[in-house]
C-alpha positions in Angstrom: 16.0 7.0 1.4 18.7 5.3 -0.7 17.8 2.0 0.8 14.1 2.3 -0.4 15.2 3.4 -3.9 17.5 0.4 -4.1 14.6 -1.8 -2.8 12.3 -0.6 -5.5 14.9 -1.0 -8.2 15.7 -4.6 -7.2 12.0 -5.4 -6.9 11.4 -4.2 -10.4 14.4 -5.8 -12.0 13.8 -9.2 -10.3 10.0 -9.2 -10.8 9.6 -9.2 -7.0 12.0 -12.2 -6.3 14.2 -9.7 -4.5 12.3 -7.4 -2.1 9.0 -9.2 -2.6 8.7 -9.9 1.2 9.4 -7.7 4.2 8.9 -8.7 7.8 7.3 -11.9 6.6 4.7 -10.0 4.5 4.3 -9.7 0.8 5.3 -6.4 -0.8 3.8 -4.5 -3.7 4.9 -1.4 -5.5 2.3 1.4 -5.5 2.6 4.2 -8.0 0.5 7.3 -7.2 0.3 10.6 -8.9 1.8 13.4 -6.8 -1.0 15.7 -5.5 1.2 18.8 -6.0 3.8 17.7 -8.6 1.6 15.6 -10.8 4.5 13.3 -11.2 4.4 9.5 -10.6 5.6 8.5 -7.1 6.4 4.8 -6.3 6.5 3.3 -2.8 7.1 -0.3 -1.7 4.3 -1.3 0.8 3.4 -4.5 2.6 -0.1 -5.7 1.9 -2.8 -8.1 2.8 -4.9 -10.0 0.1 -8.7 -9.7 0.3 -10.3 -11.6 -2.5 -9.2 -9.8 -5.7 -8.3 -6.6 -3.8 -5.3 -5.6 -1.7 -5.2 -4.0 1.7 -2.5 -1.5 2.6 -2.1 0.5 5.8 -1.1 4.1 5.9 0.7 3.7 9.3 3.8 5.7 8.5 5.3 3.8 11.4 3.1 5.6 13.9 4.3 9.1 13.0 1.9 12.0 13.5 1.4 12.7 9.8 -0.1 10.6 7.0 2.4 9.2 4.5 2.6 11.1 1.3 1.5 8.1 -0.8 -1.8 8.1 1.1 -2.4 11.9 0.5 -1.6 11.3 -3.2 -4.0 8.4 -3.4 -6.8 10.4 -1.7 -6.3 13.2 -4.3 -5.9 10.8 -7.2 -7.5 7.3 -6.3 -6.7 5.7 -9.7 -3.2 4.2 -9.2 -1.0 1.4 -10.4 0.4 -1.6 -8.5 3.1 -4.1 -9.3 3.0 -7.5 -7.5 5.9 -9.6 -8.7 5.9 -9.1 -12.5 2.2 -8.4 -12.7 1.1 -4.8 -13.1 -2.4 -3.5 -12.9 -4.6 -0.5 -12.5 -6.4 -0.2 -9.2 -8.7 2.3 -7.5 -7.9 3.1 -3.9 -10.4 3.9 -1.2 -10.1 4.4 2.5 -12.5 2.1 4.4 -14.7 3.3 7.2 -17.1 1.9 9.8 -17.7 -1.8 10.2 -15.6 -2.7 7.1 -12.6 -0.9 8.6 -13.1 -2.5 12.0 -13.3 -6.0 10.5 -10.2 -5.4 8.4 -8.3 -3.7 11.3 -9.0 -6.7 13.6 -7.7 -9.1 10.9 -4.6 -7.0 10.2 -3.6 -6.5 13.8 -4.1 -10.2 14.5 -1.8 -11.1 11.6 0.7 -8.2 12.2 0.6 -6.8 15.7 3.0 -4.0 14.8 0.2 -2.0 13.3 -1.6 -1.9 16.7 1.7 -0.6 18.2 1.9 2.1 15.5 -1.7 3.1 16.3 -0.8 3.4 20.0 2.1 5.8 19.1 -0.1 8.4 17.3 -3.3 10.3 17.9 -4.4 10.1 14.2 -6.5 7.2 13.1 -4.4 5.1 10.8 -6.1 4.7 7.5 -6.9 1.3 6.0 -7.0 1.4 2.2 -8.5 -1.1 -0.2 -7.0 -1.2 -3.7 -9.5 -2.7 -6.0 -8.6 -3.8 -9.6 -10.2 -1.6 -12.2 -12.6 -3.3 -14.6 -11.2 -4.0 -18.0 -7.7 -3.8 -16.5 -5.0 -4.8 -19.0 -2.8 -7.0 -16.8 0.8 -7.8 -17.9 2.3 -11.0 -16.6 
């Protein structure tokens, strides 16, 4: 837990120069609203770019339960991301059907660890698209 707090702090202070990559993948900071507490919760997540959107995977390392950030996002889909120094409002949505299958195939070909996480759990690992909100006031 302490390691992840330190990671978030270093990422914020350095504008992503420290902690901006993990396991060869880019990292963003996702801030959701707690579904029970109503308080902001920030997590560092690896992501995949998809046009103007960002794809994040609610793998939780193959654990049987969804990660808290995903449950928060499902309850409150309007969230904030920070990538480097850039901050923006995005709306998250879990993808389904053919869109999920296409993205899952791409993701597991680029990062096979996600297929291993899926093999560890009986839950279907959610694939989430974070789409920039129109009129977003971006800060560079």
